[in-house]
C-alpha positions in Angstrom: 0.0 0.0 0.0 0.9 3.7 -0.4 -0.8 7.0 0.5 -1.7 9.5 -2.3 -2.2 13.1 -1.3 -3.8 15.8 -3.6 -3.4 19.7 -3.1 -6.9 20.9 -4.1 -7.8 24.6 -4.7 -11.5 25.6 -5.7 -12.3 22.0 -6.4 -9.4 21.6 -8.9 -6.4 19.3 -8.4 -3.2 21.4 -8.3 -0.5 19.1 -7.3 -0.2 15.4 -6.5 2.2 13.5 -4.2 2.5 10.0 -3.0 4.4 8.0 -0.5 6.6 5.0 -1.1 5.2 1.6 -1.4 5.2 -0.5 1.7 5.4 -4.1 0.5 4.1 -7.2 2.5 2.6 -5.0 5.4 -1.1 -5.0 6.4 -0.4 -2.1 8.9 2.3 0.1 7.3 3.9 3.0 9.1 4.7 6.1 7.0 7.1 8.8 8.3 7.5 10.7 5.2 7.3 14.4 4.4 5.2 15.3 1.4 6.3 18.9 0.5 4.3 21.0 -2.0 5.9 24.0 -3.5 3.1 26.4 -3.7 4.0 29.9 -4.8 2.5 32.9 -3.0 1.2 36.1 -4.4 2.9 38.5 -1.9 2.7 42.3 -1.7 4.1 44.6 1.0 2.1 47.2 3.1 4.0 50.0 4.8 2.5 52.0 7.7 3.8 55.3 8.7 3.4 55.4 12.5 3.7 58.4 14.8 3.6 57.9 18.7 1.9 54.5 18.2 -0.8 55.7 15.8 -0.9 54.8 12.2 -1.0 58.0 10.1 -0.7 56.7 6.5 -0.2 53.5 4.6 1.0 52.6 1.2 1.5 49.2 -0.6 3.2 47.6 -3.5 1.8 45.7 -6.3 1.2 42.0 -6.0 4.0 39.7 -7.4 2.1 36.7 -8.7 3.4 33.1 -8.0 6.7 34.2 -6.3 8.3 33.0 -3.1 11.2 35.5 -3.8 9.6 38.7 -5.2 11.6 41.7 -6.2 10.0 45.1 -5.8 11.6 48.0 -7.7 9.0 50.5 -6.3 9.4 53.6 -4.2 6.8 54.3 -1.3 7.3 57.8 -0.4 5.9 59.5 2.8 6.1 63.2 3.2 7.6 63.8 6.7 8.8 67.1 8.0 12.4 67.1 9.2 11.2 68.1 12.7 9.2 65.0 13.0 11.7 62.4 11.7 12.4 61.2 15.2 8.9 60.7 16.0 7.9 58.4 13.3 8.5 54.8 12.5 7.6 52.5 9.7 5.9 49.0 10.1 6.4 46.8 7.1 4.0 43.8 6.6 4.6 41.1 3.8 1.1 39.8 2.9 0.0 36.9 0.7 -2.8 38.1 -1.6 -5.9 35.8 -1.8 -8.6 36.5 -4.2 -11.1 34.4 -2.2 -11.1 34.8 1.5 -8.9 37.0 3.6 -5.2 37.8 2.8 -2.6 36.0 5.0 0.1 37.7 6.8 3.6 36.2 6.0 5.5 38.3 8.4 6.4 41.9 9.5 9.1 44.1 10.8 9.6 47.6 12.0 12.0 50.5 11.4 12.4 53.6 13.7 14.0 55.2 16.6 11.3 54.0 19.0 11.9 50.3 18.2 14.4 47.8 19.8 17.1 46.0 17.6 18.0 46.1 14.0 15.2 48.3 13.1 16.3 51.1 15.4 20.1 50.7 14.3 19.0 51.0 10.7 16.9 54.1 11.2 19.7 55.8 13.1 22.2 54.9 10.4 19.7 56.5 7.9 19.6 59.6 9.9 23.3 59.8 10.1 23.6 59.5 6.2 20.9 61.9 4.8 20.1 61.4 1.0 22.3 58.2 0.9 20.8 54.7 0.4 21.4 52.5 3.4 20.5 48.9 2.8 19.6 46.2 5.4 18.0 42.6 5.4 15.4 42.1 7.8 14.0 38.9 9.1 10.2 38.6 9.0 8.5 38.0 12.3 5.1 37.3 13.6 5.1 40.4 15.7 6.9 43.8 15.5 9.8 44.0 17.9 9.3 45.8 21.3 9.0 49.6 21.4 11.0 51.8 23.6 8.5 53.8 25.8 8.6 57.4 25.1 9.0 59.8 28.0 6.0 61.9 27.0 3.8 58.9 26.2 3.4 56.3 28.9 0.4 54.5 27.4 2.2 52.9 24.3 2.2 49.2 24.2 5.4 47.4 25.0 5.1 45.5 21.7 2.7 45.9 18.7 1.1 42.9 17.2 1.1 43.1 13.3 -1.5 40.4 13.3 -4.2 42.9 14.3 -5.8 43.8 11.0 -4.3 44.3 7.7 
C-alpha cells in the first residue's frame, strides 16, 4: 500500500504527491514528509506610525506566483524634518488571496522607537541623509518591542502586526 495526497484549490487538483510503497505489510507506518511547492502572491504594506498611531499606509503591487519577489518600487511618505525622530515604519509582507482574507507572511519595524536592528538601521539612515542605507530584515510574527517614550506612557510594549491588515 501507499498514500496519495492531492492539493486541491477551488475544487481543482493542483498538485499530487505519493508516499513510497510498503510491501508485505497490512499495517504500514509512514514517516515521510510530502512537501508541496506552492508559490505565494505577496505584496508589501508599509505603515507610517507616529507615537503609536498609524498615520498613513502605502502598498506595493502583487507579485504573482513568487516566493522570492523583487520590488523595484518607491513608497514615499512626506515627513517634516522636525518629526523624523517621532515616526516609525511598520512593514508587513502579505499573501494576496482572491477568495477569503489575505494572509500575513511576516512583518518588521524600522524607527528610533523600536528595539534592535530596526532602530540601528533608522539611526544609520539619519546619520547619512540622502544616501541609500540597505539592510536585510527577518520577517517575524510580531513587531519588535517599542522603547517607551517619555511623553507617552500608554504605548504598548510591543505591537502585534497580526491585528488587522
